[in-house]
N, C-alpha and C positions, 0 to 999 in steps of 0.2 A: 573381644570372643576367648572362650578359652580353648587352649589349645594342650594338645595332649602331648608331652614330654618322652622321646625316645633316647635312647643312648647310642645305639646305632644307628648309621644313614642305612635307607633302604639303598640295594644293589641296584644297580644303571642298569644290568643286564634286565631287569623286568620290564624297562621301557622299548627294548628293541622290537616287539612284534606288533607295537599298538599300531593303529592307523594314524594316518596324517591328520583326519579329524577330531578322534578321539584326543590325540596328543595336546591340538591348539583347543579344544574345549577344556581340558585340563588346567594348561596354563592359566587360561582366563579365569578359571575358577581359583586356582592357588592365589591369583593377584587378588581376586577381591577379596582373599581370606586376609590375605596378609595388608591389603592395602595401602595407607601411607605409609608402614612401617617398611616399605620395597620399593626401591626405584631399580627398574631396569635401564641398563644403557646398550645401545643397540648404534655402533661404529657404522659410517656411510658404505663401508666396502663389505658388510655384511649380507647372506644369503637373505632372501625375502620374508622365506617361513619363519624366520629367526624377527627379524626386524620390524615386522606387523606387529610384534609385542611389545615394542621397546617404547617407555616413557618418555624418552628424550633420544634424538637421532643427531649426528653431528662427528666432529673429529675428536682424538683422543683427548687433546687437552681438554678442549672445548667441555666434554662430557662430562671430566673428571670435578671442572670447577662447579659447573650448574650443580653436578649428584651433592658436593660439598655445601650449596647453598640450601639445603633439602632436611627436612628432619627426620628424614627416613632411616632405619637402624640399618639398613642391609641395603649395599650397593650391590646389582648384578651385573656385570661388564660383560658384554657380550662384544668381546674384541678378542684381544691377544694379552699376551703374558705382562709386557709394561706398562700397557693401558691400565691394567687393573691395580698394577705397583703404583701410577700414578694418582688414579684413586683413592687409594689407600695413604697415599702420603697427603694429599690433600683435605682429607676426608677428616670430619670433626672426631673427635676422643671416643665416641658411642658408636662410630659407624664401622660395618662390617664390609669390606671388599668380599665377592666373589665372583672367580674365571669359571665359568661352566664345564669347563674343558681345560684341565694344568696342559695337556698336549698343545694347545693355541700359544704358539711362541710366534716370533718375525724374527726369520731369518736373517735381517740384516740388522737386528740386535745383538743376535748370535753372533755376528762376525767380531765384534768388539768385546771380549772377558775384558773386566778390572784385570786380572792377571798382566795380561798382554799392554793393558794399556801403561800399569804403575812400569814396564820394562822400557816401554818407549821411552817416558817422560824421563826415565835413568838416562837411557842412551843419549837423548838429547843435552840432558847437563853433563853427561859424561866427554863431551866435546866442545862445549862452551856456550849450549844455547841455552839462555834462561828467561830472555823477552818473547815470551812465547805465551800465547793465551787459548788454554784449552776451552771449545766450546763442541756441546754436543747437540746433536738433535733431538726431537724429542721422539725419537723413534730407537730408544736405547735403554738397556737397564738402571734400578734405580743408582747403581752403584758408578754407573760410569758419571750421571749427573752429579751424585753426590762427589766425584772425583772433582768435577768441573768448579762446583760451589766452592768446595774448600782451597781450590787453587786459584782462586777471583774470577773463575770463568763462569760460563751462563749457559741456559740450554736455548732453543729457538726450534720454531717451529717453519714449516715449508711456506708460508704468510709472511715471518718478520724475521728471515736470515737475513736480509740484506741491511735490517737497523741493528741487528747484534753485532753482524760483521765491522758494520761501520763502525758504533761502540768500539770495539774489540780495538781497532785500529788506532783509535785515540788513547789506548791503554800500552798496547805492546807492538813488537816489531811484525811478530808472525802471529800467523792462527792455526793451531794444530785441529782440524775440524774431524769429530766422530759423528754416527760411523759409515758415512753415506758421503763416497767421493763425488757422485754425478750433483748431488744437490748443493756440495761446498763448492765444487767446479762453475758449476751456473751462476750459483751465486756472487762468488769473486769474481768470474768473467763480467757480470753486467754492471761490477762497479769501476770497471775498468782496469783491471788487474789482467794481464796477458796470460798463457796459457804457461809459456816459458817459466811464469816466477812461480806456479805450482809445481808439486811436485808428492807423488803415491808412497804411503809409507804401509808396507806389506810386511804385518806384523809376524810373517814366520821366517823374515832375512832379519840379518843383523842389520842395526840401522835402518831397518825398513828396504833393504837394498839399496840403497843410496851413498854417494860419496859424501864424507861429513863437508866439504865445499857446496856442494849443490842444497845440502839442509842448508848450510849456512846464508846461502843466495837465495834460496826460496823465502815468499812472502806468505805462501800458503801452503801446510802438509795436510794433504788429505787421505783419511784411513781408507783402508782398501777394503771397501763397504759397498754393497748396492740390494737394489731390491727387488727380491725375484720377480715380481711384477715387472715394473717400471722398465726393467734391464732388457725384458723380451721384445719394446719397440725400438726399430731400427730406421736407419736414414731410406732404405729403400722402402718400407711404408708410408713413408712419406710421399715418397713420387710416385709410389703404384694408387695412393688414394687422389692426389691432385690429377693424375691420368685421368682415372675413372670416373669421376665427380671435377671438374672442370669449375672453378669458384668454390670451393667448399672450403672451412674455415677449420686450420688444424690447432687442434687446442690439447695441450700437453701438460702432464706436471713436470714439474722442476726436477722429481727424482729418476725422470729419464736422461739418457746420456747426452754429453753435450753436441753431439753430430744431430741428433732428434731436435734438442731445443730450438738450436743455430735454425733449423729450417721450420719449426713452426709460426704459425700467426699469433697466437696465442700461449702463455706459459704462467700457469698461477696454482694455487694449491687445490685441494678437495673444494674448499667452499669457494674459489673463485673459480673453477669451473662449473660448481653449480648455478653461483648466478651468473654465470655468462652466457648460459645455455637459456636460462629461466628467464632473464630479462631480455634474449636475442627477438629480433622481429620474425612472425608467423614467415614461414616458406624459409628461410634460412636453412644452412645443412652444416654439420658438427661432425668432423672425427677427433676422438676422443682415445687421447694416450693414459689411459690409468685403468684401474680396475673393473672386469669386464661388468659386477653385478649393481655397479653406481650407473655403467654406462647402459646397461640396460633399463634400471631405472629413472633413468632421465628419458630416456627413448619414449617409455610407456606413459611418463608422465607429462611429454610434450608431442604429443601426437602431430601438431602442428608443424613439426622441423622435422628434417633429415638428422636425424640422430645414427650413428653408429660407431665400432671398433676399430681405433686407426689400423691396429693388427688384423689378418684371417684371421688367426689360431687363436684359442680360449688363452684370456691373461686373466687368471683368477686367483686370488690369495689363498692358496689350499689351506695355510696352517688354519686363518682365521674360518675355513669353511670346515673347519673338525667340531667348532659349536653348532651342531645339530638342535632342531626343538627338542628332541630326546634329553640333551645335555640341561636343558634350558627346565625342561618339566622336573628332571630329577631332583635339580638344585633347588625349585620353588618347592618341591613337594615334602623334603626335608625340611626347609625351614619352618613348612606349618608344624611340622611334627617338632620343633625345638633342636633340630639338627642343621651345624652349619657344616656345609662341605666344601671343599676346595677354597677356603678362605686365603687370599692374598696379604703376607701383612709385612710390613717392609722394617726391619731394625730400628728402633731409633736413631741415632746418628747418622746411619745411613739416609734417614728420612730428613732429619735436621739439616744434613748438609746439602740434600737434592733440593729441599723445600728454600734453599740459600740460592741455588742457580734457579730455580724458577722465578724467585721474587726477582731478582737479578733480573732477569728478559723483563718480566713487567715493569719494571722502572726504566725500562730503555725507552720501551715501547709504550 
């Protein structure tokens, strides 16, 4: 198909007054025009009016890996910034990763900057701590992934964190886990490490707010970071749900705090949560501690089961919600005219070491 090339991008403002129906129709027309040159990725937490247009739905790493297997020139990631970075890191040389709204970040990933992590590493070395393995959650910047890869560490997901932790302890005495303290604590505790052998590193304080002795004694150093969605679930929500619905299954994500996880019946990644509900018997009841768009989608897809959000208030990933259908249409129609907008490109050296950390994760699991 002949494509007319433009030098300048269409302004996104021209899409603000379009109806939802027209936006949806034009997105589908653009998809047809771009054909196999395009793959749209939709994260599980994405809003329904965007994810309906996705070619692939899943978690961030899974989506990035699947996109890299395709021949598409353009990978449009309807997720957040670190996810689009992962897509670029894993992509083929000719592929271009695009984030429809550059403001779609991740509050957790933003809680660990590369400058802060480098300072922390230097401070640990200054007190004689050298046998430490840096492990970062997938929900982190490419620079943090590269930091871990260059220093012998690895990346982990919420589903394989236990395996990565086990491997790390065969290599070093301690783990420095970034950037989610809750996933780190829950994973370490599940491996039998007591809470008093874990310590939190606050990047705003000298030595993370800890004494040298406590840092030397700790087996796991947890970065002070959290998911703004999962941190809103509290132990009282579990107690309230059990009181209101006796016999209900409490199913939560390991990014929830330890107090919530310790009260839950089942704990696991987003894919685990989907699998548990999908494979459960008709008539079962589930209170789920994760992002509301996913919970509502599970509720609609399984009308034979009772599915509800664990907390009474809205638990939405507000940064991912920034990607609206207007943003997706804007990105696609510009591509149809030969203009790439919001390309996410990771520097070659950073991408190299980030791939090392990701490949190390894959070799462990």
